[in-house]
Steps between C-alpha positions, in 0.01 A plus 500: 500500500410211274157337550669204671682733740176687565326169576776407745464836672123467530529143623683624805246768594173507691220749555540615139288790374455539123426841346316577174502830315238771484226454239590129501504307174501128434878472521552644848184324624584161349860518619393579856242221513724242332800581718294500819347162411846358436631635831209339685578167334865545602392536861559874524263750663419752230221743416414769247444857616138597417493747210204744515521551122462130415216432256234238564616299199859475623417492870387138485860387447646671809200471735610170663842645584421847637682595818280486809465806717795536734739287292862596577722467196850366542607514135361719220478401132383723215382355169479688168573837663756716321497820703393653830228689314326168434451429872141575598426730796551308821747264335780756469597442863650167391721646227819517706435154649485297178717192526442379144371689196388288203444691178536508121479870415795676330419801721545305828652744748728258682338487843491212750782331690495233230337498159414247231448705185507398133377759250509245218196323644162592354333457839617495859308174517775332297751581773267399782434170320873418515514601866204276585645211299829529687318531832274196457664289229170512309217747445159365608167632372434741787828675412471457123157660456584849634837489325320428172285808570820701551668385180194505276370842603837677475538374141143565390440124480836457325444751218717792620843546347662436841400132476801271466573131457558484875156651560342218301719241674385622842137508386531145366641379832214667686238349267659157546393509866137470390374849593173628353666747265184528288310662788787743560516599133122542480493713815786732409499513119161396364246662735397867519225662702238716330651802674846410366363481146331838548833642619684368195233647273539840667879490477508397135235759417716779641850399389748781449784421263845661487827459311325447167265237647783289640409599855165515677359635825214313667367689803292387798392807700331454835174615343503202259572257781211642701268507199557133422530388864838337434681285755868407511409168336353689204824698461738205521754489213320780314840621375516208257218655296738744333701211353201392291485816289649457154811708434547605863833420667466740796179483702452707815201424722440786743290419804399773744564378855377815668449858380832616353676162532526254209646152460655450159551147364716496189512212251743517207581284200759231445659716230683690775407844370388610848658357815224505761742476794695809388180697451359405839826540692515859372152548650592347836387144426652186351436154361593305190611603151151440361284535813554765764312754708519823695279715722472859380345811656314769307197558284430252223643733236813564709551127549461433129754770422753351742451148366526614140820696576650194671410277206644750251824511701567126459311402185728340245806530724 
């Protein structure tokens, strides 16, 4: 579906439930909040399914729209979810009921009775912006603010190589509504807790390079998280740290979720030497060409070996 067709579909629905993905980022969160706000303004009953993994920083955007206990959904919408694996526990029951899937990942698995997917968009928020514009005829501040969060966070405040002219055009339209973008940028890009700074120091102090220093492993074992008393807010967007290291075009951040289970976030360079999606798909995950992820079982050394083998299999191809 086009965004206009998706807007027409949503305009004819009621009791809409919006789903976000596990380990929610700014894009899925901002899209859910912005879309729900627009649906309310369009006179539709709509709510967001509470996500137990939502951080405090991002939770403020969805809090006004969370589904009350006992809410019976009549139409299900997913935002920024590419695969069933990205549904959090308790949310998977809705997978076969999705009426509209909105996404921008090349690895989107093609679920939902209808879908509005455009892999050329840097953020799902760009697509949701067009849907909201078609739905309302304009995008007011209460819709624009969370959509700006979606677009800005998924592009690293417009510095990632996925940023396009359309990304800037959408951001400009959102800023033109008069939102307090400075506060958003300060909150998400210019503020770090003391614990977050301690985490970054520990990661950079224990970097492990591979492929002649073109690749790097940054590891967050459970022991480090416990030692520093880290929260989900402290870990938000930690994968971007690898991109700051000179000469590195393949950065893998390995975070231990539980003993023997690791979440790998892979960030690769714009030179195209390593396609992050191909690496992560081979490990059971997915994502974008320069930003993807996978969940891998095994000891830390076993996980590193599997990631390195996957990178070697696609590097330069």
